[in-house]
N, C-alpha and C positions, 0 to 999 in steps of 0.2 A: 393582552391586547384583545379587545372585543372586535368581532367582525363588523366591518363598516357596511357591507352590502350583503343582503341575504340573497342567495342564489335560488331562483325558481327552478324546480324540477317537476317533471310530470311523468306519469306512466304512459306506455305506448298508446297512441291514438287509434281510432278506428281504421285510419289509413295504414298505420303500421301493422295492425292485426290482419288487414287484407294482404299486405305485401309479403308477410311471412308465409302465406299460403301459395305464393307464386313459385314456379320452378327456378330455383337459383342456379341450376346448371345450364340454363339457356343462355347462349352467347349474346342474344339480343337484350338480355337483362343483366349486362355486365356489372353495374353497380351493386345489384343484389348478389351476384356471384362473388365479387371481390370481398364483400362484407362477410361471407361465409368461410373465407380462407384464413390461414394463420401462417405467417412467415417468421422465420428465426433470423434475427440480425445479430451477427457476431462481430465484435470490434475489440481492438486493443487500445487501451487508454493509457497514455504515458504521462507521468507527472513527476517533476523533480521534488515535489513535496512529499511523495509517497516514501515512507521508510523502506529500506531494502528488506526488512523483515517481512513485509507484506508483498514483496515482488511476486508476481504470478498469481495473486489472489483472484479468484473468479467469482463473478456476481451475476445472477440472473434477475432481471427486472421485469415485472409484470404489472400492468396498470389497466384500469377501466374495463373490467370484465362485463359488467352489467348483466348479471345472471337474471333470467326471466323469460318473457315471451320470445325475445329475439336472440337469446343465448341460453339454450336449454341444458338439461342435466348431462346428456351425451357429450355435448361440446365441452362442458366443464371437465368431465372425466378425461377426454382427449387432451385438453389443455394441461391438466396436472401431469399426465404421462409425458407430454412433450417437455414440460419444464424440468421434471425430474431426470429425464434422459440426458439433459445437458450436463448433469453432474457437477454443477457449480458448488463452490465452497459455501456460498450464501445465497439465499433467495430473498428478494425484496418485493413486497406487494404494495402497490401504489394507490390503492383506494378505489372507490366506486365498484363495490362487489355486486350490488343489485341496483334496481331502478329507484329504490327508496330504502329507508331504514329497515323496514320489514324484509325487503328483498335481500339486504345484506345478511340478516339473520338466517334467511332461507338458504343463502349460499353456503354459509358455514355449517348449516344443518346437514348439508350433503356430505360433510366430513371429508373435505379435500385433503389428501395426505401429501402435502408438499414436504419434501425431504432434502435437507442440506446439512453437511457435517458441522458447519459453524453457525447454523441457525437460520430460521425463517423469521423475518421481521416485517411488520405491516403498519401502515398508516390508514387514515380514513379520508374519504372524499365528500363532496357536497351532497351526493345522492345518499350516502350512508348516514347523513346527519339531518334527515328531514323530519325526525320525530323528536319529542322532548329529550332532554339530556340523559334521562334514565336509560334510553336505548343504547347510548354509548357504552354504558357499563355492561349491558347484555352482550353487545358486539365484542367487547374486549374479553369477556368471560368465554365467549364462544371461540375466539382465537386461542386463548390460553389452553382450552381443553384439547386443542389440536397441536399443542406445542409451538404455536406461533406467538411471537413476542410483539404485543402492540406498543408502538412508539407514538404516544399521543402527548405532546409536550414533554418528551422524554428522550433519553439517549442510552445506547448500549456501548460499552467500552470493550474492545477486543485487544488483548495484550499478547505480544509475541517478541521475545528476545529483547525486552526492555523498551519496546516501542508500543505506542497506543494508537489504534484506529477507532474513531468514534462513528457510529451510525445513529442519526437522530432525525426526528420529525416533529411536527406540530399538529394540533387539531386543525380541522379544515378552515381555510381562510374565509370562506363565504358563510358557512352555516355553523361553524363551531367557535371556539374561543382559543385561538392560537396564542402561545406565549413565547415569542421569539427571544426576548431578552433572557427568559429563564433557561431556554435551551442553549443559548449562547454561553451562559454561565456554566452549564453542565459540561460543555465540551472544551472549556477554556484551556485545559492542559493537554489535550490530545495532539498527537503529532500530525494526524491527517483526519479530516472531518468529511464524512459523506452525509449530505442533507437530503432528505426525501419528503418534501412537501407534496401534497396531491397536485396542487396547481402552481404553475410558474407565476401566476398573478401576485403571489406573495413576495416575489423577489424585490420589487421596488421598496417594499416595507423593510426588507433586510438591509438595504442600502442606508436607511436612516440610522442604523445602529453603528455606522462607521465602516471601516475595512471589513471585508467579508470574513465571517467567522467559520466558513466552510471552504473546502477546496474543490469539491465536486458535488453537484446537485443533480439528482434524477427526479423527474416529475412527469405527470401525464395530464389528464383533464381535457386537453384540447382536441384529442382524437386526430391530430394533424389537420383539423378543419373538417374531417370526415368526408366532405366534398370540397376538394381543394384544387386550384389551378396554379401551377408554378409556385408551389408552397405558400399560397395565399388562400385563406379560407373564404368560401363563398358566404358562409354564415358562421362567424366565430363564436365559440362559447367563452372566449376570454374578453375581459374588459379592455384588453390592449390590442384587440384585433388580431393581426397576424404577427405581432411582434415576437411572440413565442410559439409559433405554429407547430414546428417539429424540428428535430435535429439538434445540432450543436450551436451554442452561443457562448460568448465570453462577456461577463459583466462584473464590475467591481472586483476584479482580480480572481474571479472564480470561474470554473468550467461548468456549463449547464447543458444538460441533455433533456430534451422534451420528447417523450414517446408518442407515437400515433395511437397506442393502446390496442386492446384486443377486441372489445365488443363495440356496439353502436348505441346511440341514444336518439330518441325521437323516431327515427326511421331506420330500417335495417339495410342501409345503403352506404357505400363508400365509393369514392372516385378520387384518384390522385393522392390517396392516403391509406395505403394497405395496412391491415392489422398485423401487429408485430409483438413478439417477445424479444428480449434483448439479453445477450450474454456478453459481459465485459471482462476482459482479462486486464488486470491492473499491473502496470509495469513501472518500476522505479527508474529504469533506464531504457533507452530506445532499443528495442529488440535487434535492430539492424546493427547495433554496435557490439552485440554479443559475439 
């Protein structure tokens, strides 16, 4: 599937460059202060579709870092430490590592040492796909050099006690060449499928393939609106406005979670959409029934 809409991306403006020089610790500049914070969201996700072999599997999800002027090296190092300290079985990286394709390469050049016993898996976002396709090869090579498995129109099968859990993703919906039907075919025999596209805007395209081929979807891109009131974005980065702003949704029989992300885009401010990383504990049965 070729991308229908190319997503415009831009480096920080002169206003953003000015704002990063302001004292973010000042209470009167709360949107600047909030953008500099990082919160950990821990949740239990219960699904009858999850095989008991994967009960209590833990996953940390990180999206939209946007390394660069508004998210420097020191913050990247602290982020990696926070993520690793959660001790999850799996780490998933949801794309938009820099402000543009070169920024993504610069991010991985920092050699972030994400560590998880069952692997670190990554997709790419629209900001990572701003250069010719050859840069995707360079980005994937940079991931692999750090023992990060890129999932670009690909899937990884985890097997345990005769059951299979698939983790899959596609190329960026806006600036790449996502192959939904190909990924659906790859995961056709899995008992449980976790889908990790960068943007939830691809979900209506998934519905065109019939019943959902995944059980759980984790995505980012929206930043929760970045500036949001009552979970409605003031200026949304999604073609669907606030339809997928942040939090949990249910569509086409699948569970969907949209992260508010870590970094910022355009301006270093947040309001009503605090920056987060997420730890999910997957349960095959309701913990209260244990």
